[in-house]
C-alpha positions as CSV (number, residue, x, y, z in Angstrom):
1,M,-2.2,-42.8,-10.1
2,E,0.6,-41.9,-7.6
3,R,-0.1,-39.3,-4.9
4,P,1.2,-35.8,-5.8
5,T,4.4,-34.6,-4.1
6,G,4.3,-31.5,-2.1
7,V,7.1,-29.5,-3.5
8,R,4.9,-26.6,-4.7
9,H,4.1,-26.0,-1.0
10,V,7.8,-26.0,0.0
11,M,8.5,-23.4,-2.8
12,V,5.8,-21.1,-1.4
13,A,7.3,-21.7,2.2
14,V,10.8,-20.8,1.0
15,T,9.5,-17.6,-0.8
16,T,7.7,-16.8,2.3
17,L,11.0,-17.1,4.4
18,V,12.5,-14.6,1.9
19,A,9.8,-12.2,2.5
20,V,10.4,-12.5,6.3
21,M,14.0,-11.5,5.7
22,L,12.9,-8.6,3.6
23,Y,10.8,-7.1,6.3
24,L,13.4,-7.7,9.1
25,D,15.7,-5.5,7.2
26,R,13.1,-3.0,6.2
27,V,11.4,-2.2,9.5
28,C,14.4,-2.3,11.9
29,L,15.4,1.4,11.0
30,S,12.2,3.0,12.5
31,I,12.6,1.3,15.8
32,V,16.2,2.4,16.3
33,G,15.6,5.8,14.6
34,E,15.9,7.9,17.8
35,A,19.2,6.3,18.7
36,I,20.6,6.8,15.2
37,K,19.5,10.4,15.2
38,K,21.3,10.9,18.5
39,D,24.4,9.0,17.7
40,Q,24.9,10.4,14.2
41,E,23.4,13.8,14.9
42,I,20.9,13.6,12.2
43,S,18.0,16.0,12.0
44,P,14.4,15.1,11.6
45,D,14.3,16.3,8.0
46,Q,17.4,14.1,7.3
47,Y,15.7,11.1,9.1
48,A,12.6,11.6,7.0
49,W,14.9,11.4,3.7
50,L,16.3,8.2,5.3
51,L,12.9,6.7,5.5
52,S,11.9,8.0,2.0
53,A,15.1,7.1,0.1
54,F,14.5,3.4,0.5
55,F,11.0,3.6,-1.0
56,W,12.2,5.9,-3.9
57,A,14.8,3.4,-4.9
58,Y,12.4,0.5,-4.3
59,A,9.7,2.1,-6.4
60,L,11.9,3.0,-9.5
61,F,13.6,-0.5,-9.7
62,Q,10.4,-2.6,-9.5
63,I,10.1,-2.9,-13.3
64,P,13.8,-3.6,-14.1
65,A,13.5,-6.3,-11.3
66,G,10.4,-7.8,-12.7
67,W,11.9,-7.8,-16.2
68,L,15.1,-9.5,-15.0
69,G,13.3,-12.2,-13.3
70,D,11.2,-12.9,-16.5
71,R,14.4,-13.0,-18.5
72,Y,16.7,-14.9,-16.2
73,G,14.4,-16.6,-13.8
74,A,13.7,-16.2,-10.1
75,R,16.5,-18.8,-9.0
76,L,19.3,-16.6,-10.1
77,V,17.9,-13.2,-9.7
78,L,16.0,-13.3,-6.5
79,S,19.1,-15.1,-4.9
80,A,21.3,-12.3,-6.0
81,Y,18.9,-9.6,-4.9
82,L,18.5,-11.2,-1.4
83,F,22.3,-11.4,-1.1
84,W,22.9,-7.8,-2.0
85,W,20.1,-6.3,0.0
86,S,21.4,-8.3,3.0
87,A,24.9,-7.0,2.4
88,C,23.7,-3.3,2.2
89,T,21.8,-3.9,5.5
90,G,24.9,-5.3,7.3
91,L,27.0,-2.4,6.1
92,I,24.4,0.1,7.6
93,G,25.4,-1.3,10.9
94,M,29.1,-0.4,10.2
95,A,28.4,3.1,8.6
96,S,28.9,6.6,9.8
97,G,27.3,9.8,8.7
98,F,24.2,10.8,6.9
99,A,25.6,10.4,3.4
100,A,26.8,6.8,4.0
101,L,23.6,5.8,5.6
102,L,21.5,7.4,2.7
103,A,23.6,5.5,0.0
104,L,23.1,2.2,1.7
105,R,19.3,2.9,2.3
106,L,19.1,3.4,-1.4
107,G,20.9,0.2,-2.0
108,C,18.6,-1.7,0.2
109,G,15.7,-0.2,-1.7
110,M,17.1,-1.0,-5.1
111,F,17.8,-4.6,-4.3
112,E,14.7,-5.3,-2.3
113,A,12.7,-4.1,-5.2
114,G,13.1,-7.4,-6.8
115,A,11.6,-9.5,-4.0
116,Y,7.8,-9.2,-4.7
117,P,7.8,-9.0,-8.4
118,L,9.8,-12.2,-8.5
119,A,7.8,-13.7,-5.9
120,S,4.8,-13.1,-8.0
121,G,6.5,-15.1,-10.8
122,V,7.3,-17.9,-8.4
123,I,3.6,-18.3,-7.4
124,K,2.6,-18.3,-11.0
125,A,5.0,-21.0,-11.8
126,W,4.4,-23.3,-8.8
127,V,0.8,-22.8,-7.9
128,P,-2.4,-23.8,-9.5
129,F,-4.7,-20.9,-10.9
130,K,-7.4,-21.4,-8.4
131,E,-5.1,-21.2,-5.4
132,R,-3.0,-18.1,-6.3
133,G,-5.0,-15.8,-4.0
134,L,-4.3,-17.8,-0.9
135,A,-0.6,-18.5,-2.0
136,S,-0.2,-14.8,-2.6
137,G,-1.5,-14.0,0.8
138,L,0.8,-16.6,2.5
139,V,4.0,-15.2,0.8
140,A,3.0,-11.6,1.8
141,V,2.3,-13.0,5.4
142,G,5.9,-13.7,5.5
143,G,6.7,-10.0,5.0
144,R,4.2,-9.1,7.7
145,L,5.7,-11.7,10.0
146,G,9.1,-10.2,9.5
147,G,7.9,-6.8,10.1
148,A,6.1,-7.9,13.2
149,I,9.0,-9.7,14.6
150,A,11.6,-7.0,13.8
151,P,10.5,-4.2,16.3
152,V,10.7,-6.4,19.4
153,L,13.7,-8.3,18.1
154,T,15.5,-5.1,17.1
155,A,14.9,-3.3,20.4
156,S,16.0,-6.4,22.4
157,I,19.4,-6.6,20.5
158,A,19.9,-2.8,20.4
159,S,19.1,-2.3,24.0
160,A,22.0,-4.6,24.9
161,T,24.6,-2.5,23.0
162,A,26.4,0.7,23.9
163,D,25.3,2.7,20.8
164,G,21.8,1.3,20.8
165,W,21.5,0.5,17.0
166,R,24.3,-1.0,15.0
167,L,24.3,-4.8,15.9
168,P,20.7,-5.6,14.6
169,F,21.7,-4.5,11.1
170,V,24.8,-6.6,11.1
171,I,23.0,-9.7,12.3
172,Y,20.1,-9.4,9.8
173,G,22.6,-8.8,7.0
174,A,24.5,-12.0,7.7
175,V,21.3,-14.1,8.1
176,G,20.1,-12.9,4.8
177,M,23.4,-13.6,2.9
178,V,23.2,-17.1,4.2
179,G,19.5,-17.4,3.2
180,A,20.4,-16.3,-0.4
181,V,22.8,-19.3,-0.8
182,V,20.1,-21.7,0.6
183,F,17.4,-20.3,-1.8
184,Y,19.7,-20.8,-4.8
185,W,20.4,-24.3,-3.7
186,W,16.8,-25.5,-3.2
187,F,14.7,-23.4,-5.7
188,R,14.0,-24.2,-9.5
189,N,12.3,-21.8,-11.9
190,S,9.9,-24.5,-13.2
191,P,8.2,-27.6,-11.5
192,S,9.4,-29.8,-14.5
193,G,13.1,-28.9,-13.6
194,H,12.8,-30.0,-10.0
195,P,14.0,-33.6,-9.3
196,A,11.7,-34.0,-6.3
197,V,8.5,-33.2,-8.4
198,N,6.7,-36.2,-9.7
199,A,4.2,-36.5,-12.6
200,S,1.1,-36.1,-10.4
201,E,2.2,-32.9,-9.0
202,L,3.2,-31.6,-12.4
203,S,-0.2,-32.3,-13.7
204,L,-1.8,-30.7,-10.8
205,I,0.1,-27.5,-11.2
206,G,-0.8,-27.5,-14.8
207,N,0.8,-26.7,-18.0
208,H,0.7,-22.9,-17.4
209,A,3.9,-23.4,-15.6
210,E,5.9,-23.9,-18.7
211,S,5.1,-20.2,-19.7
212,T,7.0,-19.0,-16.7
213,R,10.4,-20.5,-17.7
214,P,13.1,-17.9,-18.0
215,H,13.3,-16.3,-21.5
216,P,16.8,-15.1,-22.0
217,G,15.8,-13.5,-25.4
218,A,12.7,-11.8,-23.7
219,A,12.2,-8.1,-24.8
220,L,11.7,-5.3,-22.5
221,P,8.3,-5.1,-20.9
222,P,5.7,-3.5,-23.1
223,L,5.5,-0.3,-21.2
224,D,3.4,1.3,-24.0
225,E,0.7,-1.3,-23.3
226,F,1.0,-0.8,-19.6
227,A,0.5,3.0,-20.1
228,V,-2.9,2.6,-21.8
229,N,-4.2,-0.2,-19.7
230,F,-7.0,1.2,-17.6
231,P,-7.3,-1.8,-15.0
232,L,-3.6,-1.5,-14.5
233,W,-3.8,2.3,-13.9
234,M,-6.6,1.8,-11.4
235,C,-4.7,-1.0,-9.5
236,S,-1.6,1.2,-9.5
237,L,-3.7,4.2,-8.0
238,V,-5.0,1.8,-5.3
239,Q,-1.4,0.7,-4.4
240,F,-0.3,4.2,-4.3
241,L,-3.0,5.3,-1.9
242,S,-2.8,2.0,0.0
243,N,0.9,2.4,0.7
244,F,0.6,6.0,1.5
245,G,-1.7,5.1,4.4
246,W,-0.1,1.9,5.5
247,V,3.7,3.0,5.5
248,F,3.1,5.1,8.6
249,I,3.1,1.9,10.6
250,I,6.6,0.8,9.5
251,T,8.2,4.4,9.5
252,L,6.8,7.0,11.9
253,F,4.5,5.2,14.1
254,P,7.3,5.0,17.0
255,T,8.1,8.6,16.4
256,Y,4.3,9.5,16.9
257,L,4.2,7.4,20.1
258,K,7.2,9.3,21.4
259,E,6.0,12.7,20.6
260,V,2.4,12.5,21.5
261,H,2.3,9.9,24.3
262,D,6.1,9.8,25.4
263,T,5.8,5.9,25.0
264,P,9.0,4.1,26.3
265,L,11.2,2.3,23.7
266,E,10.1,-1.3,24.7
267,T,6.5,-0.4,24.6
268,R,6.8,1.4,21.3
269,A,8.4,-1.9,19.8
270,W,5.4,-3.9,21.0
271,Y,2.8,-1.5,19.8
272,Q,4.6,-1.3,16.3
273,S,4.5,-5.0,16.2
274,L,0.7,-5.6,16.9
275,P,-0.5,-4.0,13.8
276,L,1.8,-6.1,11.7
277,Y,0.6,-9.3,13.2
278,A,-3.0,-8.1,12.6
279,G,-1.9,-7.7,9.0
280,I,-1.0,-11.4,8.8
281,V,-4.6,-12.3,9.7
282,G,-5.8,-9.9,7.0
283,M,-3.5,-11.2,4.5
284,V,-4.7,-14.8,4.8
285,A,-8.3,-13.7,4.9
286,G,-7.8,-11.6,1.9
287,G,-6.2,-14.3,-0.1
288,W,-9.0,-16.8,0.7
289,L,-11.9,-14.4,0.2
290,S,-10.3,-13.3,-3.2
291,D,-10.4,-16.8,-4.3
292,V,-14.0,-17.2,-3.3
293,T,-15.1,-14.0,-4.9
294,M,-13.3,-14.9,-8.1
295,R,-15.3,-18.2,-8.3
296,R,-18.5,-16.5,-7.2
297,F,-18.5,-13.1,-9.2
298,G,-15.8,-14.0,-12.0
299,P,-13.1,-12.0,-13.4
300,R,-14.8,-8.7,-13.6
301,W,-15.8,-8.3,-9.9
302,G,-13.8,-11.2,-8.3
303,R,-10.7,-9.1,-7.3
304,A,-12.3,-5.6,-7.3
305,I,-14.8,-6.4,-4.5
306,P,-12.2,-7.2,-1.7
307,I,-9.8,-4.5,-2.8
308,A,-12.6,-1.8,-2.6
309,A,-13.6,-3.1,0.8
310,S,-10.1,-2.8,2.2
311,R,-9.9,0.7,1.2
312,V,-13.2,1.6,2.9
313,L,-12.0,0.0,6.3
314,V,-8.6,1.8,6.3
315,G,-10.4,5.1,5.8
316,L,-12.7,4.4,8.8
317,A,-9.8,3.5,11.0
318,Y,-8.0,6.9,10.1
319,V,-11.3,8.8,11.0
320,G,-11.0,7.0,14.2
321,C,-7.5,8.4,14.8
322,L,-9.1,11.9,14.9
323,T,-10.7,11.3,18.1
324,N,-7.5,11.8,20.2
325,P,-7.1,8.2,21.4
326,D,-4.7,7.1,23.9
327,A,-1.6,5.3,22.9
328,F,-3.0,1.8,23.2
329,S,-6.4,2.7,21.5
330,F,-4.5,4.3,18.6
331,T,-2.5,1.1,18.4
332,L,-5.7,-0.8,17.9
333,L,-6.8,1.6,15.2
334,M,-3.3,0.9,13.4
335,C,-4.2,-2.8,13.8
336,L,-7.4,-2.2,11.8
337,V,-5.3,-0.2,9.1
338,A,-2.8,-3.1,8.8
339,W,-5.5,-5.8,8.8
340,A,-7.6,-4.1,6.2
341,S,-4.5,-2.9,4.0
342,D,-3.1,-6.4,3.8
343,F,-6.7,-7.9,3.4
344,G,-6.5,-6.0,0.0
345,T,-2.9,-6.9,-0.8
346,A,-3.5,-10.7,-1.7
347,P,-6.3,-9.8,-4.2
348,V,-3.9,-7.2,-5.9
349,W,-1.0,-9.8,-6.2
350,A,-3.5,-12.4,-7.5
351,W,-4.7,-10.0,-10.1
352,T,-1.3,-9.3,-11.5
353,Q,-1.0,-13.0,-11.9
354,D,-4.3,-13.2,-13.7
355,V,-3.4,-10.6,-16.3
356,G,0.3,-10.5,-16.4
357,G,1.0,-13.2,-19.0
358,R,4.6,-13.6,-19.7
359,H,5.3,-10.2,-18.2
360,V,3.8,-11.1,-14.8
361,G,6.9,-9.9,-13.1
362,A,6.9,-6.6,-14.8
363,V,3.1,-6.0,-14.3
364,M,3.6,-6.6,-10.6
365,G,6.6,-4.3,-10.6
366,W,4.6,-1.6,-12.4
367,A,1.7,-1.7,-9.8
368,N,4.3,-1.9,-6.9
369,M,6.4,0.9,-8.2
370,W,3.4,3.3,-7.9
371,G,2.6,1.9,-4.6
372,N,6.0,2.6,-3.3
373,I,6.1,6.1,-4.8
374,G,3.2,6.7,-2.3
375,A,5.2,5.1,0.5
376,A,8.2,7.5,-0.5
377,L,6.2,10.6,-0.4
378,A,4.4,9.8,2.8
379,P,7.2,10.5,5.3
380,Q,8.1,13.8,3.5
381,I,4.5,14.9,3.4
382,F,3.8,13.9,7.0
383,Q,7.1,15.7,8.2
384,A,6.0,18.9,6.2
385,I,2.6,18.7,7.9
386,R,4.1,18.3,11.4
387,A,6.5,21.2,10.8
388,G,3.5,23.6,10.5
389,T,2.6,22.8,14.2
390,P,5.9,22.7,16.1
391,E,4.3,23.6,19.4
392,N,1.5,21.1,19.2
393,P,2.7,17.7,17.6
394,A,-0.7,16.1,18.2
395,A,-2.4,18.6,15.9
396,G,0.1,18.1,13.1
397,W,-0.4,14.4,13.3
398,A,-4.3,14.9,13.3
399,I,-4.0,16.7,10.0
400,A,-1.9,13.9,8.6
401,F,-4.4,11.3,9.6
402,G,-7.2,13.3,8.0
403,V,-5.3,13.3,4.7
404,C,-4.9,9.4,4.9
405,A,-8.5,9.1,5.6
406,S,-9.6,11.1,2.6
407,T,-7.2,9.4,0.3
408,Q,-8.9,6.0,0.9
409,I,-12.2,7.3,-0.6
410,I,-10.4,7.7,-4.0
411,G,-8.7,4.3,-3.5
412,A,-12.1,2.5,-3.0
413,L,-13.5,4.2,-6.2
414,A,-10.4,3.3,-8.2
415,A,-10.7,-0.5,-7.0
416,I,-13.9,-0.7,-9.0
417,G,-12.0,-0.4,-12.1
418,V,-9.7,-3.4,-11.4
419,S,-10.8,-6.3,-13.7
420,S,-9.2,-9.6,-14.6
421,A,-11.3,-9.9,-17.8
422,K,-8.4,-9.3,-20.0
423,Q,-4.7,-9.9,-19.9
424,V,-2.5,-6.8,-20.2
425,G,-2.1,-6.2,-24.0
426,E,-3.5,-9.6,-24.9
427,S,-6.7,-11.3,-25.6
428,P,-9.4,-11.9,-22.9
429,A,-8.0,-14.2,-20.1
430,A,-9.4,-17.6,-19.9
């Protein structure tokens, strides 16, 4: 029998590159936030809204994006989403005034909402069942790699310009629009539809791939079934609390370093990058261990164990933040937050593929929606806490970190309820 071709690996790699572009666009605002506030005369409260607006739109459009992917396929929908979120990013670099920036941030959030639900469908279509945890981790690594590159790259580009912020947005937007064209040219919704896939690789991937073909007549996602599914709610609660604690790294971490430690821009950029590199390691480790625990403990505990462990570690890291560490020691604690958070991300992704059936994109979208509602609320809550101690920024941040630590206890308990034993609204999973 002929040796299987490796197109499935290329598909995972291409989807990973899409995730890199996703986070390049998402993270760059935080590193040039001080320059934007000064240049556009934006208040701290307005800046918090710019950070939150993205996540509100991102959260609310998760399920529609997943449904569109299930209905029309990732080739068309993900290409279009990548093109339009990149266009919005580029336009931010040309905009002026709070209203225009807010509208474009909402646009970025709305179109980026399609990335991970659609990527989840890509993995289900192209990756054998026993390898999904690792593949999910690798695609999510792309996002963290983009996020890790973004602070230093953005600071380098921005520091070479007079205004200190516009050019990075324009460059990232142009690269993303070109990437959308490349993705559409190469990608196929099903392995059987790709001319480079041979019969051996098609057999290796398995017949499950046929169930992931676009369904133009597909009904809307069964939200009534989602609403009464206990494991899905527990996964959603985990996502909410996970993102609530993690989003600080890509939004207000540079602000904290400036306010509490008076850290220079270049150093802030490097310190913000380090946790995201740590997240890459956590993502790969979580994907690998999730597959191991799935084989060892089965569908009931296979995903729950690594997810719960990740919440415990994040909680301990935030407890460490209450000891008044210096800027570098604090960054190391944020590395643990990022590592542990991303360690739990891969099993969450794999779980949605385990139980999603024909609605895998919508199931991923549902869980990710709640996760990003947590991310949307966090900057506003942190800003409200900080406003209570205007003369002592460090005290306000300490309260915020205490809140983050306490939420992770709830997240660890919720993770116990995450089970792959049954598909959402269907019979027990194989």
